[in-house]
N, CA, C and O of each residue as an XYZ file, in Angstrom:
892
protein
N      82.427     65.479    119.610
C      83.672     65.511    119.111
C      84.183     65.396    117.710
O      85.362     65.462    117.361
N      82.979     65.187    116.850
C      83.345     65.505    115.352
C      83.396     66.805    115.177
O      83.963     67.009    114.103
N      83.020     68.021    115.807
C      82.799     69.304    115.553
C      84.092     69.934    116.283
O      84.135     71.161    116.379
N      85.075     69.211    116.768
C      86.191     69.789    117.344
C      86.986     70.846    116.486
O      87.474     71.892    116.912
N      87.021     70.365    115.184
C      87.746     71.367    114.119
C      86.820     72.688    113.921
O      87.239     73.618    113.231
N      86.088     72.718    114.283
C      84.991     73.833    114.162
C      85.763     74.977    115.262
O      85.965     76.140    114.915
N      86.115     74.493    116.505
C      86.403     75.248    117.355
C      88.160     75.748    117.317
O      88.749     76.695    117.840
N      88.534     74.816    116.595
C      90.158     74.989    116.434
C      90.078     76.094    115.193
O      90.725     77.133    115.327
N      89.396     75.911    114.147
C      89.418     77.033    113.177
C      88.577     78.575    113.562
O      88.867     79.618    112.975
N      87.722     78.512    114.424
C      87.256     79.416    115.242
C      88.203     80.255    115.928
O      88.275     81.471    115.751
N      88.978     79.546    116.766
C      90.204     79.947    117.346
C      90.999     80.655    116.891
O      91.384     81.576    117.610
N      91.558     80.523    115.542
C      92.359     81.188    114.753
C      92.143     82.652    114.520
O      92.949     83.568    114.357
N      90.684     82.620    114.553
C      90.333     84.298    114.154
C      91.156     85.368    115.341
O      91.966     86.255    115.075
N      90.751     85.036    116.427
C      91.242     85.919    117.473
C      92.996     86.108    117.487
O      93.676     87.121    117.651
N      93.367     84.752    117.256
C      95.005     84.511    117.157
C      95.568     85.216    116.117
O      96.546     85.936    116.315
N      94.960     85.066    114.808
C      95.407     85.972    113.592
C      95.221     87.562    113.853
O      96.050     88.418    113.545
N      94.067     87.772    114.431
C      93.889     89.132    114.865
C      94.865     89.669    115.791
O      95.384     90.741    115.478
N      95.145     89.214    116.678
C      96.053     89.507    117.648
C      97.715     89.610    117.033
O      98.476     90.486    117.443
N      98.099     88.660    116.079
C      99.420     88.735    115.489
C      99.344     89.996    114.360
O     100.281     90.755    114.111
N      98.093     90.032    113.779
C      98.092     91.545    113.068
C      97.903     92.822    113.817
O      97.977     93.825    113.107
N      97.723     92.977    114.827
C      97.627     94.141    115.802
C      99.175     94.297    116.312
O      99.583     95.447    116.154
N      99.944     93.573    116.778
C     101.341     93.710    117.202
C     102.255     93.181    116.238
O     103.285     92.660    116.664
N     102.033     93.233    114.948
C     102.958     93.186    113.981
C     103.285     94.254    113.439
O     102.448     94.884    112.792
N     104.998     94.845    113.628
C     105.513     96.177    113.309
C     106.026     95.880    111.788
O     106.387     96.899    111.200
N     106.103     94.908    111.195
C     106.528     95.006    109.846
C     105.287     95.175    108.935
O     104.286     94.458    108.956
N     105.513     96.237    108.136
C     103.830     96.342    107.337
C     103.740     95.271    106.145
O     102.709     95.008    105.526
N     104.846     94.771    105.961
C     104.609     93.847    104.535
C     104.169     92.433    105.378
O     103.249     91.701    105.014
N     104.931     92.223    106.455
C     104.269     91.050    107.021
C     102.921     91.110    107.347
O     102.072     90.286    107.006
N     102.705     92.355    108.182
C     101.136     92.647    108.190
C      99.987     92.381    107.259
O      98.867     91.983    107.577
N     100.523     92.715    105.840
C      99.770     92.420    104.935
C      99.468     90.843    104.891
O      98.338     90.482    104.561
N     100.510     89.838    105.235
C     100.173     88.477    104.506
C      99.379     88.098    105.505
O      98.470     87.335    105.176
N      99.463     88.469    106.870
C      98.847     88.040    108.037
C      97.226     88.669    107.930
O      96.289     88.083    108.472
N      97.073     89.798    107.238
C      95.708     90.268    106.957
C      95.191     89.368    106.132
O      94.093     88.972    106.523
N      95.658     88.766    104.880
C      95.407     88.016    104.117
C      94.758     86.513    104.865
O      93.690     85.972    104.577
N      95.625     86.128    105.746
C      95.307     85.013    106.734
C      94.025     85.130    107.544
O      93.092     84.329    107.600
N      94.164     86.195    108.106
C      92.987     86.856    108.736
C      91.556     86.432    107.764
O      90.567     85.825    108.176
N      91.781     86.924    106.457
C      90.536     87.172    106.044
C      89.967     86.025    105.400
O      88.750     85.964    105.221
N      90.946     84.869    104.941
C      90.813     83.622    104.829
C      90.260     82.784    105.726
O      89.385     82.011    105.338
N      90.643     82.791    106.976
C      90.112     82.182    108.174
C      88.620     82.660    108.509
O      87.764     81.839    108.838
N      88.324     84.183    108.398
C      87.352     84.397    108.625
C      86.089     84.074    107.626
O      84.955     83.963    108.091
N      86.333     83.945    106.351
C      85.602     83.464    105.138
C      85.347     82.130    105.414
O      84.151     81.841    105.382
N      86.212     81.120    105.708
C      86.128     79.799    106.024
C      85.081     79.570    107.317
O      84.154     78.761    107.283
N      85.371     80.359    108.371
C      84.117     80.459    109.417
C      82.950     80.504    108.811
O      82.077     79.671    109.051
N      82.777     81.596    107.853
C      81.435     82.097    107.742
C      80.686     80.751    107.019
O      79.551     80.328    107.241
N      81.924     80.113    105.881
C      80.866     79.058    105.191
C      80.854     77.942    105.924
O      80.334     77.012    105.308
N      81.318     77.596    107.281
C      81.228     76.411    108.038
C      79.874     76.592    108.679
O      79.086     75.694    108.977
N      79.710     78.020    108.862
C      78.282     78.244    109.522
C      77.143     78.345    108.898
O      76.046     78.524    109.429
N      77.447     78.198    107.390
C      76.393     78.404    106.333
C      76.039     79.718    105.548
O      75.219     79.846    104.639
N      76.804     80.603    106.082
C      76.715     81.867    105.385
C      77.788     81.835    104.238
O      78.834     82.473    104.358
N      77.501     81.057    103.090
C      78.216     81.186    101.884
C      78.216     82.497    101.428
O      79.314     82.996    101.183
N      77.045     83.268    101.238
C      77.148     84.579    100.699
C      78.145     85.537    101.181
O      78.851     86.255    100.473
N      78.127     85.461    102.731
C      78.948     86.478    103.526
C      80.582     85.836    103.324
O      81.447     86.713    103.329
N      80.957     84.756    103.193
C      82.020     84.225    103.202
C      82.663     84.670    101.670
O      83.851     84.976    101.564
N      81.747     84.665    100.530
C      82.185     84.986     99.300
C      82.512     86.658     99.195
O      83.287     87.189     98.399
N      81.733     87.283    100.180
C      82.001     88.772    100.155
C      83.218     89.383    101.040
O      83.786     90.469    100.921
N      83.438     88.300    101.992
C      84.632     88.403    102.756
C      85.790     88.161    102.291
O      86.811     88.643    102.782
N      85.769     87.201    101.048
C      86.697     86.923    100.497
C      87.362     87.842     99.232
O      88.537     88.047     98.927
N      86.047     88.317     98.616
C      86.203     89.074     97.582
C      86.888     90.659     97.866
O      87.900     91.175     97.391
N      86.014     91.106     98.714
C      86.007     92.354     98.940
C      86.839     92.772    100.407
O      87.741     93.607    100.466
N      86.322     92.009    101.516
C      86.998     91.953    102.909
C      88.669     91.613    102.776
O      89.463     92.026    103.621
N      89.019     90.933    101.788
C      90.475     90.232    101.875
C      91.081     90.831    100.750
O      92.093     91.499    100.961
N      90.535     90.691     99.254
C      91.530     90.705     98.549
C      91.545     92.265     98.017
O      92.638     92.693     97.645
N      90.377     93.164     97.955
C      90.299     94.424     98.021
C      91.230     95.142     98.770
O      92.142     95.780     98.243
N      91.028     95.064    100.086
C      91.679     95.479    101.162
C      93.105     95.194    101.151
O      93.874     96.084    101.515
N      93.439     94.358    100.876
C      95.105     93.858    100.844
C      95.578     94.746     99.575
O      96.551     95.500     99.572
N      94.704     94.508     98.509
C      95.590     95.605     97.121
C      95.370     96.896     97.714
O      96.372     97.564     97.456
N      94.278     97.801     98.604
C      94.649     98.917     98.653
C      95.563     99.127     99.783
O      96.277    100.130     99.757
N      95.641     98.229    100.874
C      96.759     98.477    101.842
C      98.001     98.339    100.924
O      98.578     99.422    100.827
N      98.515     97.471    100.311
C      99.750     97.270     99.696
C     100.180     98.512     98.676
O     101.379     98.730     98.501
N      99.170     99.324     98.006
C      99.395    100.477     97.673
C      99.756    101.565     98.401
O     100.745    102.196     98.026
N      99.052    101.977     99.537
C      99.206    102.912    100.658
C     100.674    102.310    101.364
O     101.493    103.173    101.678
N     100.960    101.165    101.569
C     102.197    101.058    102.116
C     103.344    101.311    101.211
O     104.266    102.004    101.640
N     103.386    100.893    100.166
C     104.338    101.333     99.247
C     104.644    102.734     98.950
O     105.794    103.068     98.663
N     103.503    103.722     99.014
C     103.586    105.059     98.603
C     104.096    105.440     99.729
O     105.122    106.120     99.706
N     103.408    105.037    101.118
C     103.652    105.967    102.189
C     105.162    105.967    103.029
O     105.677    106.873    103.684
N     105.653    104.576    102.733
C     107.144    104.078    103.498
C     108.086    104.604    102.192
O     109.065    103.932    101.867
N     107.836    105.494    101.667
C     108.897    106.147    100.564
C     109.469    107.628    100.953
O     108.681    108.572    101.010
N     110.708    107.786    101.189
C     111.375    108.898    101.387
C     111.650    109.686     99.919
O     112.339    109.020     99.147
N     111.366    110.549     99.591
C     111.746    111.331     98.302
C     112.590    112.475     98.778
O     112.343    113.474     99.455
N     113.599    112.030     98.238
C     114.722    112.955     98.589
C     115.226    113.607     97.315
O     115.795    112.945     96.447
N     115.019    114.878     97.214
C     115.668    115.784     96.113
C     116.939    116.074     96.115
O     117.567    116.122     97.172
N     117.499    116.311     94.933
C     119.157    116.367     94.661
C     119.185    117.079     93.197
O     118.288    117.148     92.357
N     120.520    117.588     93.170
C     120.804    117.914     91.886
C     120.940    116.969     90.844
O     121.473    115.910     91.176
N     120.605    117.085     89.722
C     120.309    116.171     88.679
C     121.646    115.372     88.405
O     121.367    114.201     88.146
N     122.746    115.569     88.380
C     123.975    114.975     87.962
C     124.270    113.951     89.230
O     125.069    113.031     89.058
N     123.807    114.074     90.129
C     124.307    113.406     91.454
C     123.542    112.018     91.487
O     124.018    110.973     91.932
N     122.482    112.155     91.032
C     121.786    110.677     91.051
C     122.650    109.654     90.072
O     122.471    108.464     90.333
N     123.469    109.916     89.093
C     124.219    109.085     88.521
C     125.449    108.358     89.557
O     125.780    107.177     89.451
N     126.074    109.387     90.632
C     126.969    108.610     91.460
C     126.215    107.909     92.369
O     126.756    106.936     92.892
N     124.846    108.243     92.740
C     124.499    107.491     93.930
C     123.719    106.336     93.216
O     123.027    105.647     93.966
N     123.719    106.069     92.104
C     123.468    104.970     91.437
C     124.923    103.923     91.331
O     124.745    102.766     90.952
N     125.763    104.201     91.539
C     127.123    103.428     91.414
C     127.766    103.757     90.210
O     128.785    103.098     90.003
N     127.399    104.768     89.169
C     127.951    104.748     88.049
C     128.998    105.802     88.214
O     128.872    106.491     89.227
N     130.220    106.127     87.258
C     131.088    107.157     87.564
C     130.508    108.406     86.583
O     129.930    108.449     85.497
N     131.073    109.582     87.749
C     131.032    110.835     87.167
C     132.505    111.458     86.468
O     133.606    110.929     86.620
N     132.247    112.662     85.700
C     133.604    113.110     85.440
C     134.109    113.711     86.307
O     133.353    114.111     87.192
N     135.405    113.987     86.405
C     136.004    114.433     87.249
C     135.553    115.672     87.968
O     135.410    115.807     89.183
N     135.338    116.613     86.952
C     134.583    117.993     87.282
C     133.341    117.792     88.252
O     133.019    118.677     89.044
N     132.687    116.635     88.157
C     131.421    116.659     88.484
C     131.247    115.698     89.621
O     130.146    115.308     90.012
N     132.608    115.277     90.218
C     132.474    114.227     91.395
C     132.168    114.799     92.701
O     132.711    115.804     93.160
N     131.189    114.041     93.321
C     130.678    114.934     94.589
C     131.277    113.941     95.756
O     131.042    112.733     95.734
N     132.136    114.613     96.859
C     132.753    113.527     97.475
C     132.000    112.944     98.528
O     131.279    113.651     99.232
N     132.121    111.441     98.740
C     131.144    110.727     99.572
C     129.526    110.836     99.546
O     128.772    110.564    100.481
N     129.175    111.292     98.269
C     127.875    111.549     98.171
C     127.430    110.131     97.962
O     126.356    109.961     98.540
N     127.875    108.992     97.319
C     127.303    107.835     97.282
C     127.328    106.930     98.366
O     126.451    106.071     98.461
N     128.400    107.048     99.342
C     128.451    106.473    100.559
C     127.229    107.297    101.502
O     126.528    106.684    102.307
N     127.133    108.433    101.316
C     125.829    109.043    102.223
C     124.758    108.630    101.941
O     123.978    108.406    102.866
N     124.280    108.345    100.348
C     122.937    107.659    100.009
C     122.978    106.165    100.467
O     121.895    105.603    100.628
N     124.164    105.457    100.695
C     124.210    104.057    101.093
C     123.624    104.080    102.465
O     122.615    103.436    102.754
N     124.332    104.900    103.376
C     124.064    105.153    104.787
C     122.536    105.291    104.564
O     121.919    104.304    104.965
N     121.917    106.086    104.125
C     120.621    106.792    104.440
C     119.840    105.289    103.839
O     119.019    104.796    104.613
N     120.004    104.786    102.908
C     118.980    103.687    102.646
C     119.257    102.355    103.645
O     118.493    101.392    103.702
N     120.264    102.467    104.271
C     120.629    101.416    105.172
C     119.773    101.646    106.467
O     119.304    100.675    107.061
N     119.563    102.964    106.919
C     118.908    103.242    108.047
C     117.480    103.300    107.676
O     116.666    103.098    108.578
N     116.978    103.591    106.263
C     115.747    103.678    106.173
C     115.097    102.285    106.200
O     114.033    101.993    106.746
N     115.944    101.459    105.498
C     115.273     99.931    105.501
C     115.324     99.417    106.899
O     114.726     98.346    107.007
N     115.898     99.892    108.087
C     115.610     99.135    109.444
C     114.334     99.635    109.638
O     113.742     98.997    110.508
N     113.495    100.801    109.013
C     112.323    101.232    109.338
C     111.179    100.881    108.214
O     110.051    101.365    108.117
N     111.865     99.816    107.330
C     111.056     99.412    106.304
C     110.469    100.054    105.216
O     109.408     99.772    104.660
N     111.354    101.051    104.937
C     111.347    102.410    104.110
C     112.378    102.143    103.325
O     113.376    101.525    103.698
N     112.102    102.821    101.632
C     112.915    102.782    100.955
C     113.328    104.399    100.322
O     112.533    105.335    100.399
N     114.597    104.510     99.745
C     115.034    105.875     99.346
C     114.673    105.983     97.958
O     114.914    105.043     97.201
N     113.982    107.298     97.445
C     113.703    107.577     96.009
C     114.292    109.017     95.899
O     113.922    109.969     96.586
N     115.321    109.047     94.879
C     116.061    110.254     94.489
C     114.973    111.090     93.582
O     114.442    110.484     92.651
N     114.706    112.141     93.768
C     114.032    113.049     92.871
C     115.218    114.175     92.244
O     115.807    114.969     92.977
N     115.382    114.103     91.155
C     116.380    115.194     90.608
C     115.766    116.427     90.117
O     114.677    116.368     89.545
N     116.492    117.764     90.326
C     116.171    119.100     89.703
C     117.267    119.652     89.200
O     118.288    119.014     89.456
N     117.416    120.649     88.551
C     118.312    121.280     87.762
C     119.118    122.153     88.571
O     120.323    122.158     88.318
N     118.668    122.933     89.547
C     119.334    123.711     90.404
C     118.687    123.969     91.813
O     117.487    123.748     91.978
N     119.485    124.436     92.827
C     119.132    124.925     93.974
C     117.614    125.455     94.185
O     116.812    124.872     94.915
N     117.345    126.537     93.514
C     116.344    127.076     93.632
C     114.892    126.201     93.152
O     113.800    126.446     93.664
N     115.077    125.256     92.193
C     114.255    124.213     91.917
C     113.675    123.238     93.131
O     112.512    122.985     93.444
N     115.015    122.759     93.729
C     114.954    122.073     95.135
C     114.478    122.736     96.003
O     113.525    122.155     96.522
N     114.682    123.676     96.414
C     113.960    124.944     97.530
C     112.198    124.910     97.275
O     111.404    124.512     98.127
N     111.847    125.385     96.008
C     110.636    125.125     95.513
C     109.968    123.983     95.685
O     108.777    124.034     95.995
N     110.614    122.778     95.516
C     109.918    121.236     95.627
C     109.839    121.116     97.104
O     108.808    120.571     97.498
N     110.597    121.455     97.925
C     110.512    121.267     99.402
C     109.218    121.807     99.861
O     108.330    121.134    100.383
N     109.172    123.395     99.565
C     108.093    124.236    100.072
C     107.032    123.479     99.383
O     106.175    123.192    100.219
N     106.778    123.111     98.416
C     105.599    122.574     97.909
C     105.355    121.266     98.171
O     104.489    120.711     97.494
N     106.020    120.557     99.138
C     105.873    119.385     99.608
C     105.560    118.390     98.357
O     104.533    117.722     98.243
N     106.604    118.423     97.478
C     106.893    117.442     96.478
C     107.870    116.363     97.038
O     107.760    115.177     96.726
N     108.722    116.779     97.785
C     109.738    115.917     98.114
C     109.608    115.893     99.837
O     108.930    116.765    100.381
N     110.268    114.885    100.618
C     110.426    115.072    101.610
C     111.741    115.865    102.384
O     111.841    116.334    103.518
N     112.597    115.800    101.356
C     114.061    116.462    101.706
C     114.673    116.619    100.966
O     114.349    116.047     99.925
N     115.813    117.367    100.927
C     116.748    117.880     99.853
C     118.131    117.707    100.555
O     118.419    117.711    101.752
N     118.923    117.547     99.399
C     120.178    117.299    100.013
C     121.315    117.933     98.852
O     121.399    117.533     97.691
N     122.043    118.871     99.386
C     122.886    119.665     98.564
C     123.835    119.954     98.992
O     123.903    119.801    100.212
N     125.054    120.508     98.300
C     126.373    120.875     98.706
C     126.404    122.056     99.907
O     125.509    122.900     99.859
N     127.236    122.127    100.802
C     126.796    123.161    101.700
C     127.735    124.632    101.206
O     128.965    124.592    101.198
N     127.155    125.580    100.907
C     127.492    126.546    100.275
C     129.147    127.041    100.890
O     130.036    127.480    100.160
N     129.272    126.821    102.508
C     130.405    127.054    103.107
C     131.502    126.435    102.943
O     132.638    126.908    102.967
N     131.035    124.909    102.701
C     132.211    123.998    102.137
C     132.635    124.630    100.831
O     133.795    124.986    100.623
N     131.650    124.754     99.957
C     132.406    125.342     98.525
C     132.954    126.047     98.528
O     133.963    125.916     97.835
N     132.749    127.571     99.399
C     133.273    128.931     99.675
C     134.993    128.290    100.120
O     136.014    128.599     99.505
N     134.942    127.521    101.112
C     136.061    127.081    101.469
C     137.279    126.481    100.624
O     138.483    126.735    100.673
N     136.475    125.514     99.757
C     137.037    124.748     98.694
C     137.825    125.877     97.398
O     138.890    125.705     96.805
N     136.887    126.962     97.285
C     137.253    127.918     96.410
C     138.484    128.584     97.054
O     139.550    128.720     96.453
N     138.264    128.989     98.314
C     139.501    129.865     98.920
C     140.892    129.121     98.950
O     141.952    129.744     98.880
N     140.815    127.598     99.072
C     141.841    126.760     98.892
C     142.456    126.710     97.474
O     143.635    126.427     97.260
N     141.395    127.060     96.374
C     141.759    127.000     94.965
C     141.664    125.367     94.621
O     142.408    124.821     93.807
N     140.792    124.794     95.256
C     140.327    123.302     94.850
C     139.221    123.308     94.332
O     138.332    124.032     94.781
N     139.018    122.451     93.203
C     137.928    121.997     92.589
C     137.098    121.014     93.648
O     137.847    120.245     94.251
N     135.800    120.910     93.954
C     135.052    120.068     94.549
C     135.359    118.676     94.406
O     134.957    118.074     93.410
N     136.058    118.075     95.332
C     136.306    116.348     95.089
C     137.746    116.148     94.802
O     138.277    115.038     94.845
N     138.430    117.359     94.478
C     140.000    116.937     94.398
C     140.672    116.967     95.618
O     140.124    117.362     96.647
N     142.028    116.508     95.561
C     142.841    116.804     96.627
C     144.160    117.502     96.220
O     144.550    117.780     95.086
N     144.840    117.751     97.594
C     146.170    118.574     97.282
C     147.092    118.248     98.480
O     146.661    118.478     99.610
N     148.416    117.694     98.307
C     149.417    117.295     99.356
C     149.423    118.611     99.936
O     149.149    119.719     99.476
N     149.957    118.046    101.516
C     150.177    119.369    102.134
C     150.769    118.655    103.039
O     150.854    117.429    103.105
N     151.380    119.850    104.081
C     152.346    119.350    105.312
C     151.578    118.335    106.470
O     150.389    118.094    106.260
N     152.028    117.919    107.313
C     151.372    117.512    108.428
C     150.450    118.469    109.219
O     149.372    118.187    109.743
N     151.108    119.686    109.198
C     150.463    120.629    110.153
C     149.200    121.001    109.559
O     148.114    121.099    110.132
N     149.570    121.270    107.893
C     148.605    121.625    107.271
C     147.250    120.729    107.029
O     146.219    121.123    106.483
N     147.479    119.584    107.506
C     146.788    118.641    107.115
C     145.808    118.473    108.550
O     144.621    118.185    108.397
N     146.345    118.658    109.880
C     145.646    118.845    110.953
C     144.911    120.168    111.022
O     144.073    120.336    111.908
N     145.140    120.980    110.265
C     144.290    122.089    110.235
C     143.035    122.000    109.358
O     142.015    122.665    109.537
N     143.305    120.774    108.041
C     142.502    121.061    107.112
C     141.358    120.049    107.825
O     140.170    120.234    107.559
N     141.749    119.019    108.702
C     140.680    117.993    109.328
C     139.787    118.976    110.176
O     138.557    118.943    110.161
N     140.608    119.929    110.981
C     139.893    120.414    111.789
C     138.857    121.288    111.436
O     137.822    121.277    112.101
N     139.015    122.183    110.307
C     138.385    122.680    109.815
C     136.928    122.025    108.918
O     135.841    122.535    108.648
N     137.466    120.806    108.666
C     136.488    120.096    107.763
C     135.355    119.656    108.880
O     134.196    119.692    108.467
N     135.534    119.297    110.077
C     134.636    119.049    111.168
C     133.994    120.274    111.212
O     132.791    120.013    111.244
N     134.148    121.395    111.230
C     133.355    122.555    111.442
C     132.317    122.769    110.283
O     131.138    123.059    110.488
N     132.891    122.591    109.020
C     131.957    122.815    107.822
C     132.064    121.403    107.068
O     133.145    120.938    106.706
N     130.904    120.808    106.882
C     130.453    119.535    106.098
C     130.167    119.612    104.762
O     129.526    120.594    104.388
N     130.579    118.605    103.780
C     130.267    118.826    102.340
C     129.067    119.135    102.092
O     128.690    120.018    101.322
N     128.333    118.328    102.815
C     126.513    118.380    102.357
C     125.817    119.192    103.448
O     126.283    119.368    104.574
N     124.496    119.734    102.939
C     123.388    119.970    103.763
C     122.200    119.460    103.607
O     121.463    119.825    102.690
N     121.812    118.410    104.622
C     120.248    117.605    104.539
C     119.094    118.476    104.958
O     119.275    119.058    106.028
N     117.801    118.723    104.273
C     116.955    119.382    105.034
C     115.691    118.314    104.916
O     115.557    117.575    103.941
N     114.914    118.335    105.884
C     113.850    117.564    105.799
C     112.577    118.247    106.434
O     112.766    118.859    107.486
N     111.305    118.210    105.912
C     109.950    118.729    106.559
C     109.426    117.718    107.187
O     108.297    118.035    107.561
N     109.720    116.561    107.511
C     109.222    115.677    108.170
C     110.009    115.219    109.683
O     111.022    114.530    109.804
N     109.301    115.756    110.599
C     109.883    115.410    112.007
C     110.424    114.608    112.315
O     111.496    114.705    112.913
N     109.621    113.081    111.878
C     110.094    111.769    112.508
C     111.288    111.644    111.358
O     112.346    111.193    111.797
N     111.270    111.893    110.317
C     112.517    111.604    109.090
C     114.104    112.094    110.357
O     115.041    111.455    110.836
N     113.580    113.677    110.445
C     114.453    114.197    111.362
C     115.166    113.454    112.290
O     116.386    113.288    112.298
N     114.297    112.983    113.126
C     114.324    112.219    114.396
C     115.341    111.081    114.016
O     116.429    111.060    114.591
N     115.015    110.087    113.023
C     115.793    109.287    112.501
C     117.087    109.261    111.960
O     118.062    108.557    112.223
N     116.911    110.131    111.181
C     118.566    110.573    110.623
C     119.366    111.382    111.966
O     120.561    111.173    112.175
N     118.691    112.160    112.686
C     119.708    112.519    113.815
C     120.290    111.533    114.770
O     121.415    111.534    115.269
N     119.274    110.663    114.932
C     119.971    109.610    115.642
C     120.741    108.330    115.090
O     121.428    107.610    115.814
N     120.565    108.144    113.837
C     121.076    106.947    113.557
C     122.338    107.303    112.257
O     123.207    106.508    111.900
N     122.150    108.564    111.773
C     122.920    108.752    110.459
C     124.078    109.241    110.863
O     124.091    109.989    111.841
N     125.210    108.927    110.217
C     126.699    109.259    110.453
C     126.641    110.474    109.954
O     126.542    110.602    108.734
N     126.700    111.760    110.918
C     126.693    112.874    110.340
C     128.206    113.519    110.075
O     128.593    114.585    110.555
N     128.979    112.637    109.204
C     130.477    113.031    109.145
C     130.666    113.669    108.025
O     131.710    114.284    107.807
N     129.586    113.595    107.099
C     129.765    114.250    105.765
C     128.369    115.290    105.425
O     128.361    115.873    104.342
N     127.213    115.485    106.388
C     126.318    116.277    105.875
C     125.950    116.512    107.373
O     125.980    115.673    108.274
N     125.496    118.208    107.475
C     124.614    118.525    108.407
C     123.191    118.287    108.288
O     122.789    117.888    107.195
N     122.387    118.457    109.196
C     121.002    118.325    109.202
C     120.169    119.261    109.741
O     120.421    119.646    110.884
N     119.031    119.804    109.035
C     118.297    120.830    109.438
C     117.040    120.233    109.295
O     116.954    119.292    108.505
N     116.035    120.607    109.918
C     114.660    120.187    109.984
C     113.926    121.752    109.692
O     114.278    122.810    110.214
N     112.803    121.550    108.698
C     112.280    122.532    107.976
C     110.939    122.763    108.569
O     110.318    121.714    108.396
N     110.212    123.600    109.166
C     108.683    123.759    109.840
C     108.038    124.042    108.661
O     107.925    125.264    108.570
N     107.572    123.483    107.734
C     106.394    124.196    106.433
C     105.153    124.411    106.985
O     104.656    123.346    107.351
N     104.414    125.432    107.203
C     103.131    125.463    107.867
C     102.117    124.940    106.668
O     102.405    125.004    105.473
N     101.235    124.564    107.047
C     100.037    124.176    106.078
C      99.268    125.553    105.593
O      98.829    126.445    106.318
N      99.233    125.464    104.120
C      98.726    126.410    103.370
C      97.240    126.625    103.748
O      96.415    125.905    103.185
N      96.827    127.526    104.625
C      95.312    127.462    104.903
C      94.806    126.350    105.387
O      93.601    126.170    105.214
N      95.538    125.406    106.058
C      94.852    124.113    106.423
C      93.971    123.108    105.283
O      93.068    122.293    105.473
N      94.530    123.473    104.280
C      93.845    122.962    103.126
C      94.340    121.441    102.704
O      93.777    120.681    101.916
N      95.488    121.227    103.413
C      96.200    119.681    102.995
C      95.987    119.000    104.255
O      96.357    117.834    104.397
């Protein structure tokens, strides 16, 4: 009867292991992994293997959790390439009228909300021009890019409007403009990751951006 506590503590090993296997939140999984390592070290110590318990605590638990935490933080980040001035608006600061990007801040907020549902975070990486953005996407420096749609810019120029400005019009003109805006969206988002494309296609409100998947082949299968 006096050894019942040993059976209870030992039973925590498969229980915590099952919790770890079926945990979908990677951050909660790190906590459960720490609990599993602590229980394992305690079991080893109870059965007289103090050296094994010490090794499990220092290497099997502390070192493993540190490496897992670094891997989780780096792998669950979407790097989105944008034009340099846009990051200011996405951070909630105001831009000069000539640089205002329509709905860009709202688009980034929606994207952050969607990624957070999958335990991911959004990191904006700024570039000076479209060519730099395209090269970064091909070089796999970023997971995706977001730029103004060139057709939308052309339509704005045809109307004689600067991007982000408005113009009073008759009700009929408003209807024509709305119909045309449904055809051409202000932004074009590209991603080279199939899973990110599926997430954004199914959950992102595509009222401000078009979405394209870019299949970038491996260069000589080196990566």
